[in-house]
N, C-alpha and C positions, 0 to 999 in steps of 0.2 A: 588177812583171816584171824590169827589170835587175837587182834585188837576188837575184833567181836564177839569172841568167846566170853559167856559167863559161866558162873557156877552151874547152873541150871541145864546148861546145852552138854556139859562133862559128866555129871552125876549118871547118866543113864548108861555111861560106858565103863563104869567101875567093874573091874574084874574082867576088861578086854585087854587083849596084848596088842601092843604097839611096837613095830618093827624100827630100832634105831641104828642108824649106820655110823659108824665110827670112821671107816676109810673105805677106800674102794674095794668091794669084793668083802667087807667085814661088816656083821650086824649081829645085832643083840635084840631078845625079846624081852621087852620091859611091859608089866602087868600094872594097869592102873589100879591101885589099892585104897586110896583115899583121895577124896575132894571135898575140902572144907572151908568156908568163910574164915578169913583172918581177923583175929579178936584187935581190933583197932580203937584207940580213943577218939571218941566224936571230936573232929575238928571243924569247926564253922568255915566253911568256904563261901565264896560267891555264887557258884552253881552246883547242881548236883553233879557227882563224878558219872561217868558214864557205865561203871560197874562197880559193884562191891568187890574189893580185893579177896581173892581167895588162893589156895594152895592145893597144888597135886602133888600127890606121893607115888610114885611107881617102884615096885620092886622087880631087882635081876639079878643074875648070878652073884655069887659072891667075889668071883674073881674072873676075868679081871675088872677092876673097879674103873667105871669111866671118869675122867677128873672132869672138874666144871667146866662146861665146853656149851656152845649151840653146836647141835647137832640136828641132822636130817631125820625126821620122824615120819613114819607111814602108818595110816590106819584104814580099814576097808571101808569104814563110813565117814571118817573126818578128812581121809586124802592125804596127799603130802605136805610137810610145813616142817619150819625149822623153829626148834626151842631150845631154851637154856636150861639146863638143869644143874643141879649140885649134889654131890654125893653126902648125904647125911650120917650114915653109919649102918651097921649091919642089924637086920632084924628078922626072925623067923628063917633062918639059913638063907639071907639074901641079903643084897646091899639095896638099901633105899635111897632113891634120889627125890629131890623136891625141885618143883618149877613153881614160883609166884607169879601172881597176875596182879597187878595195880589198877 
């Protein structure tokens, strides 16, 4: 599922809440705050990549901080999926997490 996602698929979900499961019975709400293409140098390749690399930034509570890990996510329109996120620091009274798609 994630392998077919593009920035265009995710941008309509800016501001949406995603439920992230940390352990059985424990879940957190993360809000999709940003979705943007990664600025990368043009590197010639033999074939075009299946998608342009992009990053998603989610905001969650300031505490507890979820360590970098693959978590179970759920979204009403996108369904259930596993995604690797990394905490990148506090902003606007919350913790920001990043997911990179190449």
